[in-house]
FISEMAR-934764 format. One record per residue (C-alpha): residue number from 1; residue in three letters; x, y, z. Coordinates in Angstrom, 2 decimals. Layout:
# residues N
NODE,NUM,ALA,X,Y,Z
...
END
This chain:
# residues 410
NODE,1,UNK,7.83,8.58,31.97
NODE,2,UNK,9.44,11.87,30.52
NODE,3,UNK,7.69,13.58,27.55
NODE,4,UNK,10.30,12.57,25.33
NODE,5,UNK,10.34,9.02,26.06
NODE,6,UNK,6.36,9.21,25.65
NODE,7,UNK,6.42,10.87,22.35
NODE,8,UNK,9.13,8.15,21.25
NODE,9,UNK,6.52,5.47,22.61
NODE,10,UNK,3.70,7.02,20.84
NODE,11,UNK,5.87,7.31,17.48
NODE,12,UNK,6.72,3.34,17.87
NODE,13,UNK,3.33,2.41,18.45
NODE,14,UNK,1.97,4.07,15.42
NODE,15,UNK,4.61,2.96,13.36
NODE,16,UNK,3.91,-0.70,14.68
NODE,17,UNK,0.38,0.03,13.57
NODE,18,UNK,1.10,1.23,10.39
NODE,19,UNK,3.14,-2.23,9.72
NODE,20,UNK,0.42,-4.56,9.73
NODE,21,UNK,-0.96,-4.54,6.74
NODE,22,UNK,2.51,-4.25,4.70
NODE,23,UNK,3.62,-7.60,6.95
NODE,24,UNK,0.36,-9.27,6.16
NODE,25,UNK,1.04,-8.55,2.46
NODE,26,UNK,4.84,-9.40,2.33
NODE,27,UNK,4.83,-12.39,4.90
NODE,28,UNK,2.54,-14.17,2.89
NODE,29,UNK,4.46,-13.97,-0.51
NODE,30,UNK,7.09,-16.73,-0.01
NODE,31,UNK,4.07,-18.98,0.97
NODE,32,UNK,2.32,-19.02,-2.18
NODE,33,UNK,3.46,-22.45,-3.71
NODE,34,UNK,2.51,-24.27,-0.34
NODE,35,UNK,-1.04,-22.56,-0.12
NODE,36,UNK,-1.44,-23.50,-3.74
NODE,37,UNK,-0.41,-26.94,-3.16
NODE,38,UNK,-2.66,-27.15,0.00
NODE,39,UNK,-5.66,-26.03,-1.98
NODE,40,UNK,-5.18,-27.76,-4.87
NODE,41,UNK,-4.69,-24.68,-7.29
NODE,42,UNK,-2.30,-22.48,-8.89
NODE,43,UNK,0.14,-19.87,-7.67
NODE,44,UNK,-1.74,-17.41,-9.94
NODE,45,UNK,-4.90,-18.45,-8.15
NODE,46,UNK,-3.79,-17.55,-5.04
NODE,47,UNK,-2.44,-14.34,-5.93
NODE,48,UNK,-6.17,-13.37,-6.12
NODE,49,UNK,-6.03,-13.50,-2.36
NODE,50,UNK,-3.99,-10.67,-2.24
NODE,51,UNK,-5.76,-8.75,-4.43
NODE,52,UNK,-8.64,-9.05,-2.19
NODE,53,UNK,-6.72,-8.14,0.85
NODE,54,UNK,-6.14,-4.57,-1.27
NODE,55,UNK,-9.77,-4.72,-2.19
NODE,56,UNK,-10.51,-4.63,1.97
NODE,57,UNK,-8.08,-2.03,2.32
NODE,58,UNK,-9.58,0.35,-0.48
NODE,59,UNK,-13.28,-0.16,1.02
NODE,60,UNK,-12.14,0.77,4.72
NODE,61,UNK,-10.44,3.74,3.23
NODE,62,UNK,-13.88,5.01,2.96
NODE,63,UNK,-15.58,4.26,6.30
NODE,64,UNK,-12.80,4.22,9.02
NODE,65,UNK,-12.51,8.30,8.96
NODE,66,UNK,-16.12,8.93,9.95
NODE,67,UNK,-15.99,6.15,12.51
NODE,68,UNK,-12.63,7.48,13.90
NODE,69,UNK,-14.05,10.66,14.34
NODE,70,UNK,-17.46,9.87,15.71
NODE,71,UNK,-16.36,7.26,18.15
NODE,72,UNK,-12.83,8.45,19.15
NODE,73,UNK,-9.66,6.66,17.92
NODE,74,UNK,-9.61,3.58,20.14
NODE,75,UNK,-12.79,1.95,19.62
NODE,76,UNK,-12.70,1.73,15.69
NODE,77,UNK,-8.92,0.73,16.16
NODE,78,UNK,-9.81,-2.12,18.33
NODE,79,UNK,-12.57,-3.32,16.44
NODE,80,UNK,-10.10,-3.02,13.30
NODE,81,UNK,-7.49,-5.13,15.23
NODE,82,UNK,-10.05,-7.66,16.36
NODE,83,UNK,-11.64,-8.17,12.92
NODE,84,UNK,-7.88,-8.68,11.64
NODE,85,UNK,-7.03,-11.51,14.28
NODE,86,UNK,-10.26,-13.11,13.57
NODE,87,UNK,-9.84,-13.26,10.05
NODE,88,UNK,-6.47,-14.59,10.42
NODE,89,UNK,-7.34,-17.40,12.22
NODE,90,UNK,-10.26,-18.33,9.83
NODE,91,UNK,-7.53,-18.48,7.04
NODE,92,UNK,-6.05,-21.21,8.88
NODE,93,UNK,-9.52,-23.20,8.24
NODE,94,UNK,-9.76,-22.52,4.55
NODE,95,UNK,-10.49,-25.78,2.16
NODE,96,UNK,-10.98,-23.69,-1.11
NODE,97,UNK,-8.87,-20.67,-2.28
NODE,98,UNK,-12.51,-19.17,-2.78
NODE,99,UNK,-12.74,-19.02,1.11
NODE,100,UNK,-9.38,-17.96,1.63
NODE,101,UNK,-9.82,-14.93,-1.18
NODE,102,UNK,-13.36,-13.99,1.06
NODE,103,UNK,-11.19,-13.85,4.30
NODE,104,UNK,-8.52,-11.92,3.03
NODE,105,UNK,-11.17,-9.31,1.75
NODE,106,UNK,-12.30,-9.44,5.71
NODE,107,UNK,-8.36,-9.20,7.03
NODE,108,UNK,-7.88,-6.27,4.70
NODE,109,UNK,-10.84,-4.28,6.07
NODE,110,UNK,-9.44,-4.96,9.60
NODE,111,UNK,-5.81,-4.11,8.70
NODE,112,UNK,-6.84,-0.75,6.86
NODE,113,UNK,-8.21,0.31,10.07
NODE,114,UNK,-5.12,0.57,12.14
NODE,115,UNK,-3.59,2.28,9.31
NODE,116,UNK,-5.67,5.16,8.96
NODE,117,UNK,-6.26,5.10,12.67
NODE,118,UNK,-2.21,5.75,13.12
NODE,119,UNK,-2.01,8.64,10.34
NODE,120,UNK,-5.36,10.16,12.24
NODE,121,UNK,-3.57,10.06,15.58
NODE,122,UNK,-0.63,11.72,14.37
NODE,123,UNK,-2.36,14.96,14.08
NODE,124,UNK,-3.94,14.10,17.73
NODE,125,UNK,-0.51,13.85,19.60
NODE,126,UNK,1.74,16.16,17.81
NODE,127,UNK,1.68,19.75,17.00
NODE,128,UNK,0.67,20.68,13.19
NODE,129,UNK,4.42,22.21,12.44
NODE,130,UNK,5.89,18.72,13.60
NODE,131,UNK,3.56,16.55,11.37
NODE,132,UNK,5.71,15.93,8.35
NODE,133,UNK,8.81,15.20,10.80
NODE,134,UNK,6.76,12.64,12.74
NODE,135,UNK,5.57,11.00,9.31
NODE,136,UNK,8.88,11.00,7.88
NODE,137,UNK,9.69,8.64,11.14
NODE,138,UNK,6.87,6.26,10.57
NODE,139,UNK,8.00,5.76,6.75
NODE,140,UNK,11.21,4.82,8.10
NODE,141,UNK,9.32,2.23,10.19
NODE,142,UNK,7.22,1.00,7.44
NODE,143,UNK,10.20,0.93,5.13
NODE,144,UNK,11.31,-1.84,7.29
NODE,145,UNK,8.63,-4.33,6.34
NODE,146,UNK,9.33,-5.49,2.68
NODE,147,UNK,12.95,-5.81,3.89
NODE,148,UNK,11.98,-8.02,7.04
NODE,149,UNK,8.66,-9.89,6.28
NODE,150,UNK,9.71,-11.86,3.32
NODE,151,UNK,12.84,-13.18,5.44
NODE,152,UNK,10.44,-13.98,8.36
NODE,153,UNK,8.10,-15.32,5.87
NODE,154,UNK,10.44,-17.65,4.43
NODE,155,UNK,11.29,-18.98,8.08
NODE,156,UNK,7.94,-19.61,9.06
NODE,157,UNK,6.91,-21.02,5.61
NODE,158,UNK,9.62,-23.75,5.31
NODE,159,UNK,10.03,-24.51,9.10
NODE,160,UNK,6.55,-24.32,10.33
NODE,161,UNK,4.07,-24.34,7.58
NODE,162,UNK,2.03,-21.99,5.69
NODE,163,UNK,-0.53,-21.89,8.46
NODE,164,UNK,1.81,-20.30,10.82
NODE,165,UNK,2.07,-17.44,8.60
NODE,166,UNK,-1.52,-16.42,10.10
NODE,167,UNK,-0.71,-17.52,13.32
NODE,168,UNK,2.62,-14.98,13.75
NODE,169,UNK,0.53,-12.16,12.30
NODE,170,UNK,-2.46,-13.02,14.77
NODE,171,UNK,-0.03,-13.25,17.79
NODE,172,UNK,1.60,-9.66,16.51
NODE,173,UNK,-1.65,-7.73,16.05
NODE,174,UNK,-2.98,-9.33,19.44
NODE,175,UNK,0.22,-7.98,21.04
NODE,176,UNK,-0.54,-4.50,19.47
NODE,177,UNK,-4.14,-4.68,20.74
NODE,178,UNK,-2.75,-5.00,24.27
NODE,179,UNK,-0.18,-2.34,24.25
NODE,180,UNK,-2.73,0.13,22.51
NODE,181,UNK,-4.90,-0.67,25.35
NODE,182,UNK,-2.28,-0.13,28.01
NODE,183,UNK,-0.17,2.69,27.00
NODE,184,UNK,-1.74,4.43,24.15
NODE,185,UNK,-3.62,7.85,25.03
NODE,186,UNK,-7.30,8.18,23.63
NODE,187,UNK,-6.12,10.92,21.50
NODE,188,UNK,-9.14,12.90,19.60
NODE,189,UNK,-12.36,12.60,21.71
NODE,190,UNK,-15.90,11.10,20.24
NODE,191,UNK,-17.45,13.79,18.55
NODE,192,UNK,-21.40,12.96,18.17
NODE,193,UNK,-21.77,15.43,15.70
NODE,194,UNK,-20.12,13.40,12.95
NODE,195,UNK,-22.58,11.73,10.68
NODE,196,UNK,-22.52,8.28,9.76
NODE,197,UNK,-25.45,8.47,7.33
NODE,198,UNK,-24.00,7.53,3.98
NODE,199,UNK,-25.59,10.29,2.14
NODE,200,UNK,-23.64,13.24,3.45
NODE,201,UNK,-20.46,10.97,3.64
NODE,202,UNK,-20.63,10.52,-0.06
NODE,203,UNK,-21.82,13.64,-1.01
NODE,204,UNK,-18.32,14.88,0.87
NODE,205,UNK,-16.61,12.41,-1.56
NODE,206,UNK,-18.61,13.58,-4.62
NODE,207,UNK,-17.19,17.32,-4.01
NODE,208,UNK,-13.49,15.89,-3.98
NODE,209,UNK,-13.94,14.18,-7.21
NODE,210,UNK,-15.38,17.41,-9.08
NODE,211,UNK,-11.98,19.12,-8.39
NODE,212,UNK,-10.07,18.47,-11.65
NODE,213,UNK,-6.47,18.63,-9.90
NODE,214,UNK,-7.13,16.00,-7.41
NODE,215,UNK,-8.92,13.45,-10.05
NODE,216,UNK,-6.07,13.93,-12.44
NODE,217,UNK,-3.31,13.42,-10.20
NODE,218,UNK,-4.97,10.88,-8.05
NODE,219,UNK,-6.09,8.78,-10.91
NODE,220,UNK,-2.74,8.99,-12.80
NODE,221,UNK,-0.73,8.34,-9.60
NODE,222,UNK,-3.04,5.19,-8.64
NODE,223,UNK,-2.11,3.75,-12.17
NODE,224,UNK,1.40,4.41,-11.70
NODE,225,UNK,1.59,3.36,-8.17
NODE,226,UNK,-0.24,0.06,-9.40
NODE,227,UNK,2.86,-1.08,-10.78
NODE,228,UNK,4.38,-1.64,-7.45
NODE,229,UNK,1.13,-3.81,-6.00
NODE,230,UNK,1.30,-5.64,-9.73
NODE,231,UNK,4.93,-6.48,-9.05
NODE,232,UNK,4.26,-7.48,-5.38
NODE,233,UNK,1.39,-9.84,-6.26
NODE,234,UNK,3.36,-11.59,-9.07
NODE,235,UNK,6.43,-11.66,-7.61
NODE,236,UNK,6.21,-15.66,-6.72
NODE,237,UNK,5.29,-16.24,-10.17
NODE,238,UNK,8.11,-14.18,-11.38
NODE,239,UNK,10.93,-15.46,-9.44
NODE,240,UNK,10.05,-19.21,-8.05
NODE,241,UNK,7.85,-20.37,-11.08
NODE,242,UNK,9.65,-18.49,-14.03
NODE,243,UNK,13.30,-18.49,-12.89
NODE,244,UNK,12.54,-21.18,-10.25
NODE,245,UNK,14.70,-19.57,-6.86
NODE,246,UNK,14.37,-20.98,-3.74
NODE,247,UNK,12.08,-19.38,-1.48
NODE,248,UNK,15.38,-18.06,0.77
NODE,249,UNK,16.60,-16.50,-2.42
NODE,250,UNK,13.23,-15.27,-3.38
NODE,251,UNK,13.39,-13.42,-0.05
NODE,252,UNK,16.62,-11.64,-0.57
NODE,253,UNK,15.79,-10.89,-4.00
NODE,254,UNK,12.40,-9.12,-2.47
NODE,255,UNK,14.03,-7.38,0.02
NODE,256,UNK,17.04,-6.11,-2.63
NODE,257,UNK,14.37,-4.88,-5.25
NODE,258,UNK,12.59,-2.89,-2.30
NODE,259,UNK,15.35,-1.11,-1.41
NODE,260,UNK,14.94,0.95,-5.10
NODE,261,UNK,11.58,1.99,-3.80
NODE,262,UNK,12.58,2.79,-0.22
NODE,263,UNK,15.95,4.64,-1.27
NODE,264,UNK,13.80,6.71,-4.29
NODE,265,UNK,11.34,8.05,-1.63
NODE,266,UNK,14.24,9.43,0.25
NODE,267,UNK,15.89,10.54,-2.45
NODE,268,UNK,12.67,12.51,-3.30
NODE,269,UNK,13.43,14.94,-0.38
NODE,270,UNK,16.47,16.14,-2.00
NODE,271,UNK,14.98,16.70,-5.58
NODE,272,UNK,12.35,18.62,-4.05
NODE,273,UNK,14.85,21.50,-3.12
NODE,274,UNK,15.45,22.16,-6.79
NODE,275,UNK,12.17,20.83,-8.78
NODE,276,UNK,8.48,20.90,-8.14
NODE,277,UNK,6.55,17.88,-7.42
NODE,278,UNK,4.78,18.45,-11.12
NODE,279,UNK,8.14,18.21,-12.66
NODE,280,UNK,9.60,15.01,-10.60
NODE,281,UNK,6.34,13.30,-11.13
NODE,282,UNK,6.10,13.78,-14.95
NODE,283,UNK,9.73,12.93,-15.70
NODE,284,UNK,9.14,9.57,-13.44
NODE,285,UNK,6.49,8.42,-15.95
NODE,286,UNK,8.58,9.28,-18.72
NODE,287,UNK,11.37,6.87,-17.35
NODE,288,UNK,8.44,4.24,-16.07
NODE,289,UNK,6.84,4.00,-19.36
NODE,290,UNK,9.52,2.85,-21.72
NODE,291,UNK,11.11,0.81,-18.93
NODE,292,UNK,7.91,-1.26,-18.87
NODE,293,UNK,7.58,-1.28,-22.72
NODE,294,UNK,11.01,-2.61,-23.00
NODE,295,UNK,10.18,-5.46,-20.60
NODE,296,UNK,7.12,-6.57,-21.95
NODE,297,UNK,8.66,-6.74,-25.18
NODE,298,UNK,11.97,-8.23,-24.02
NODE,299,UNK,9.78,-10.96,-22.12
NODE,300,UNK,7.50,-11.57,-25.22
NODE,301,UNK,10.45,-11.98,-27.52
NODE,302,UNK,12.23,-14.14,-24.83
NODE,303,UNK,15.64,-11.68,-24.46
NODE,304,UNK,16.18,-11.34,-20.88
NODE,305,UNK,17.46,-13.55,-18.29
NODE,306,UNK,16.96,-13.10,-14.35
NODE,307,UNK,19.85,-10.34,-14.01
NODE,308,UNK,18.19,-7.93,-16.99
NODE,309,UNK,14.99,-8.67,-15.39
NODE,310,UNK,16.20,-7.52,-11.67
NODE,311,UNK,17.88,-4.58,-13.33
NODE,312,UNK,14.73,-3.39,-15.27
NODE,313,UNK,12.51,-3.93,-12.04
NODE,314,UNK,14.61,-2.33,-10.10
NODE,315,UNK,14.63,0.78,-12.32
NODE,316,UNK,10.77,0.54,-12.29
NODE,317,UNK,10.29,0.25,-8.71
NODE,318,UNK,12.58,3.13,-8.36
NODE,319,UNK,10.74,5.49,-10.48
NODE,320,UNK,7.54,4.53,-8.54
NODE,321,UNK,9.15,5.61,-4.99
NODE,322,UNK,9.59,8.99,-7.01
NODE,323,UNK,5.93,9.34,-8.39
NODE,324,UNK,3.84,8.18,-5.69
NODE,325,UNK,4.42,10.90,-3.00
NODE,326,UNK,4.48,13.54,-5.53
NODE,327,UNK,1.32,12.79,-7.21
NODE,328,UNK,-0.56,12.14,-3.66
NODE,329,UNK,0.60,15.86,-2.62
NODE,330,UNK,-0.50,17.34,-5.82
NODE,331,UNK,-4.03,15.57,-5.47
NODE,332,UNK,-4.32,16.78,-2.04
NODE,333,UNK,-3.07,20.45,-2.31
NODE,334,UNK,-6.26,21.98,-3.38
NODE,335,UNK,-7.79,21.35,-0.32
NODE,336,UNK,-8.47,23.62,2.49
NODE,337,UNK,-11.56,22.04,3.83
NODE,338,UNK,-12.55,18.32,3.32
NODE,339,UNK,-9.36,17.24,3.69
NODE,340,UNK,-10.05,14.11,5.48
NODE,341,UNK,-12.54,12.99,2.77
NODE,342,UNK,-9.90,13.97,0.29
NODE,343,UNK,-7.24,11.75,2.03
NODE,344,UNK,-9.57,8.93,2.13
NODE,345,UNK,-10.78,9.21,-1.36
NODE,346,UNK,-7.24,9.34,-2.58
NODE,347,UNK,-6.35,6.22,-0.42
NODE,348,UNK,-9.30,4.27,-1.90
NODE,349,UNK,-8.32,5.09,-5.76
NODE,350,UNK,-4.87,4.20,-5.21
NODE,351,UNK,-5.35,1.12,-3.49
NODE,352,UNK,-8.60,0.11,-5.37
NODE,353,UNK,-7.07,0.73,-9.00
NODE,354,UNK,-4.05,-1.47,-7.62
NODE,355,UNK,-5.99,-4.05,-6.42
NODE,356,UNK,-7.94,-4.43,-9.42
NODE,357,UNK,-4.59,-4.67,-11.67
NODE,358,UNK,-3.24,-7.08,-9.54
NODE,359,UNK,-6.31,-9.12,-9.54
NODE,360,UNK,-5.90,-9.55,-13.33
NODE,361,UNK,-2.62,-11.39,-12.46
NODE,362,UNK,-4.64,-14.37,-11.01
NODE,363,UNK,-7.26,-13.86,-13.45
NODE,364,UNK,-4.61,-15.20,-16.44
NODE,365,UNK,-3.52,-17.63,-14.02
NODE,366,UNK,-0.75,-17.76,-16.15
NODE,367,UNK,2.78,-19.36,-15.23
NODE,368,UNK,4.70,-16.95,-17.55
NODE,369,UNK,5.74,-13.33,-17.06
NODE,370,UNK,3.58,-12.11,-19.93
NODE,371,UNK,0.72,-11.05,-18.24
NODE,372,UNK,2.62,-9.49,-15.58
NODE,373,UNK,4.73,-7.19,-17.90
NODE,374,UNK,1.32,-6.50,-20.04
NODE,375,UNK,-0.22,-5.21,-16.77
NODE,376,UNK,2.70,-3.08,-15.84
NODE,377,UNK,3.13,-1.53,-19.44
NODE,378,UNK,-0.50,-0.82,-19.73
NODE,379,UNK,-0.95,0.56,-16.36
NODE,380,UNK,2.36,2.79,-16.66
NODE,381,UNK,0.97,4.31,-20.07
NODE,382,UNK,-2.80,4.79,-18.88
NODE,383,UNK,-1.26,6.92,-16.02
NODE,384,UNK,0.32,8.89,-18.59
NODE,385,UNK,-2.31,9.80,-21.02
NODE,386,UNK,-4.51,10.58,-17.96
NODE,387,UNK,-1.85,13.07,-16.40
NODE,388,UNK,-1.74,14.58,-20.29
NODE,389,UNK,-5.39,14.77,-21.09
NODE,390,UNK,-6.31,15.87,-17.11
NODE,391,UNK,-3.83,18.68,-17.06
NODE,392,UNK,-5.86,20.42,-20.19
NODE,393,UNK,-8.88,20.52,-17.61
NODE,394,UNK,-6.92,22.11,-14.63
NODE,395,UNK,-7.10,25.97,-14.75
NODE,396,UNK,-4.27,26.87,-12.33
NODE,397,UNK,-2.55,24.31,-11.21
NODE,398,UNK,-1.56,24.49,-7.43
NODE,399,UNK,1.90,23.53,-6.93
NODE,400,UNK,3.42,22.01,-3.52
NODE,401,UNK,5.47,24.33,-1.58
NODE,402,UNK,8.80,22.85,-0.40
NODE,403,UNK,7.83,22.83,3.48
NODE,404,UNK,4.42,20.65,2.19
NODE,405,UNK,6.23,18.35,0.02
NODE,406,UNK,6.16,15.50,2.02
NODE,407,UNK,2.33,15.04,2.58
NODE,408,UNK,2.10,11.32,2.76
NODE,409,UNK,-0.41,9.01,0.93
NODE,410,UNK,-2.61,6.42,2.64
END
């Protein structure tokens, strides 16, 4: 096989590994009403199983990095994929919502391994100067998941039943496991000098958290980004319960709104030619906060129908597509050492805060949009407040140069 074909194959494999968690999240959404009926609970309670998946992903961020360094890339990757398959098949046997929530947490742990390993192997297989370009190609592959996964989920849930969502996910990951064993190179060799003791691992994380610029932009970005996962977790409630759209229409709406987040991510590359990451991040929060507040006030007042709700959600998601990468880049730029620990802690904070925010939707157990819009407004303003207060503690803000502007958050 030629070198160019081998490069392309590696990019496709790494991209496919990166889509496992997005597919596990987005394919599942159209089946919420069916799962709720089967387990004799509400759609809002089922959304807790989505929050538990986020929690599994967040927890996995802290541990896969050292494992991938100590044992090489493939053994932890295989372990994560096998854990995902086992948890997916056990989800079929769930008889209570509590068991489903617990198993989705385990599934999130497995899915996180694939995502972290894929990003680590970009550095293994490609020169440093090509990293940004390769990651951009992976983003394009990942971006297809919110466009395709809900439509696939609708077809599977409607024609085969909700259990088949987990069967399809298991088959897909089993195929990826075979392809990785067959065609993916080893990557970074095992390094037995890497310690797996908890104390040095968490000492590194403590050093990362002492950096004011990291803490400010990681937390502000995490609260801003949580709006995306709150929307994802609550979208079946918003569209299928509040506005009573069919699963097929829901899939189309979800894909359409996803274009706002994906499109603004690409526009961000153009904006970075004229503006700094700090300017873009601050401006997007200034847009997101009033839009989220307007959505909350309009929902409480009963002002908005489906078209107005879609328009405001589109603006909000588009602003998040700009906020997310710039906050991550600003958080990571102070580090010359401990970049791996900083990246892992960034992913933990982003997914952890978002998971807690999305879990609140299930805790409210509401069949209206009020809790959703309240959480969206609250997280937006909290993120903005963290930015304003945190910047006062930063002495000599380090900016992201244009050549480094496409740092990918986990």
